C-alpha positions, -999 to +999 in steps of 0.1 A: +781+636-496+772+645-532+787+674-551+774+697-578+778+682-613+789+702-643+765+688-670+756+696-706+719+688-712+711+662-739+693+689-760+728+702-768+742+668-778+727+668-812+711+634-806+674+640-797+645+659-810+617+674-789+590+672-778+592+643-752+598+616-750+634+613-762+637+576-773+666+552-775+656+519-791+671+487-804+677+450-795+689+437-762+717+421-781+733+426-815+731+390-828+737+392-865+744+420-890+710+413-907+691+415-874+708+447-864+702+464-898+666+451-901+657+464-866+674+497-873+654+500-906+621+495-888+630+520-861+643+546-885+611+544-905+591+561-878+616+586-865+639+569-840+672+587-842+693+568-815+699+530-819+710+508-790+723+473-790+742+452-765+776+441-778+790+427-745+763+411-724+768+406-686+750+373-679+744+356-645+755+322-656+784+312-679+775+295-711+746+319-718+749+342-749+772+369-738+772+390-769+791+389-801+818+413-789+838+437-810+827+424-844+792+438-836+806+473-835+811+471-872+774+464-876+766+496-855+789+514-879+767+503-908+736+515-889+753+550-888+762+549-924+730+534-938+704+553-917+723+583-903+713+571-867+734+577-836+744+544-820+752+534-785+761+503-764+768+492-729+804+492-715+817+475-684+855+477-687+883+499-700+887+476-730+850+481-739+854+519-738+885+518-760+869+496-786+838+519-787+860+549-792+880+531-820+848+522-839+832+556-835+803+547-812+783+579-805+773+572-769+777+546-742+758+535-712+769+518-680+748+490-667+733+484-632+759+458-622+788+480-632+775+513-617+774+494-583+812+488-585+833+519-577+865+501-590+850+495-624+835+530-625+869+546-619+884+523-645+858+535-671+861+571-660+899+570-665+895+554-699+871+582-709+892+611-697+900+635-725+870+624-747+837+641-754+817+609-754+782+612-739+775+587-711+743+574-695+745+557-662+719+532-651+709+530-614+728+503-594+710+470-589+703+480-552+684+512-543+715+531-532+712+567-544+746+577-532+762+549-551+744+561-582+755+597-577+791+585-569+793+569-603+783+602-619+808+621-599+837+598-610+828+604-647+823+642-642+857+645-624+872+628-655+858+657-676+827+640-689+800+666-691+775+650-714+760+629-687+725+614-682+709+587-662+687+557-669+662+544-642+657+507-647+644+496-613+660+475-586+665+438-579+641+423-554+633+390-539+597+401-532+570+386-553+560+413-578+546+413-613+576+431-628+611+418-633+625+446-611+610+468-584+604+502-602+615+521-570+601+554-583+610+570-550+647+568-558+641+582-593+622+612-579+649+619-554+676+618-581+654+641-603+650+665-574+687+667-566+698+671-602+669+687-622+693+696-650+702+659-655+688+642-687+667+614-673+656+582-691+635+553-679+642+517-690+607+501-689+620+470-706+642+460-676+617+471-651+589+450-667+606+419-679+575+414-700+563+435-729+527+435-715+538+460-688+558+483-710+530+508-717+520+513-681+556+518-669+564+541-698+534+562-690+543+564-654+578+576-664+562+603-685+538+613-657+568+618-634+583+642-659+612+620-671+628+631-704+628+598-723+628+561-727+653+534-735+632+505-749+644+472-763+631+465-798+639+435-820+628+428-856+617+393-845+615+391-806+605+354-808+640+346-821+659+368-797+690+353-780+684+373-748+654+389-730+630+378-758+599+383-736+605+420-729+613+432-765+589+448-789+589+449-827+596+483-842+559+485-852+547+477-817+571+502-802+557+529-826+522+520-813+534+523-777+549+557-782+519+570-800+497+558-771+516+578-744+499+608-729+526+635-726+518+662-701+533+697-700+556+706-672+536+737-666+509+759-681+508+796-692+471+798-684+466+826-659+437+809-640+458+777-636+488+797-622+466+816-597+449+784-585+482+763-583+499+792-564+470+792-539+471+755-534+509+755-530+506+783-504+483+760-484+508+732-487+535+755-473+514+764-443+506+728-436+543+718-440+553+745-415+527+731-390+540+696-395+576+707-387+564+724-355+546+692-345+576+671-352+597+695-331+572+691-303+573+653-307+611+652-305+610+673-273+587+647-258+611+620-270+640+637-252+619+638-220+611+601-224+648+594-230+658+612-198+631+593-178+642+560-192+678+568-183+669+577-147+651+543-143+677+523-163+652+512-190+662+503-226+655+528-253+640+505-279+606+491-269+599+467-298+564+455-287+551+490-281+565+502-314+548+474-333+515+482-316+518+519-323+527+513-359+498+489-365+473+513-349+486+543-368+485+525-401+449+514-394+439+550-385+456+562-416+436+538-437+404+552-423+415+586-435+423+573-470+461+572-465+480+543-480+496+518-457+530+522-474+530+559-469+519+559-432+544+531-424+573+549-441+565+582-424+561+567-389+592+545-393+612+576-401+598+595-371+604+564-348+640+561-360+646+598-352+630+594-318+653+564-310+683+585-322+673+614-299+668+591-269+702+574-276+718+609-274+703+613-240+716+579-229+751+588-241+753+621-223+778+623-195+763+618-160 
């Protein structure tokens, strides 16, 4: 069960300028001092204030380029000194944290593989205790909201208040165009639970290919997220890691200038009156839906009692598959998406099975 988080918003970190989007940019990996400084120069030229670069790279297979390690932190220091930019990198161990503190890194982030590991998260939280270092936490590789929140709680309990999150999508074996499933539903739920949390999207890791970066970045802005973490390299064709998903600084500038940024609300009186009327209608419909759901569960209880009397199993898989298929088809005729109808009906069915199981477990 999640707890309240004591968070300082990023607007008070001294890192970012408004309006949206806040932007963190830089290469997937720091490869050479020249590459780091050249990329930083290009980004600084059009107003990027926060520079990212991977120093330690978690790779699936040994033998791949796993980052230059601690020497790369000296290059980040030069970016600070030369361009006045804030710098950040990914950490996965206590040693990484201590090295970042030693070299004056301004902010760190925790990757998807690490945020999924409570042992590592606690190790990092313990190493950060007593510091004022801002920390961004990427979602775990699997769509587990509680695991993501748990990582934030560990950091917050260690006294870290400058906290934010990065949504980078989820690993999937399904055939999709992107590298990772965007899984916007999880992002929306996190945003709803913690509206005060500074929220970035990482379209680079969602996409896996630069041709999808604009559409994913726009979607993040349409959902009201605060900013973007985008991978940018002075010469992506020569990148030692994730070359296909990186943009040149000039192309990143073009992308950012192409985004449509919508206001979170409007002061227009006519708009407010109309939106309040529509929301009131939604509230009435929602109340009716809750009453209908209550009636449906009452019927499910009656079915559960009847099945118990006749010693019949609760789950009727064949009938459920038939009901789902017919409901999805009817929903399609009404203009409802198959995914939405399937998700709603599955949730209702799961609750019906739970209610009937309760009846079955009642003492005779």
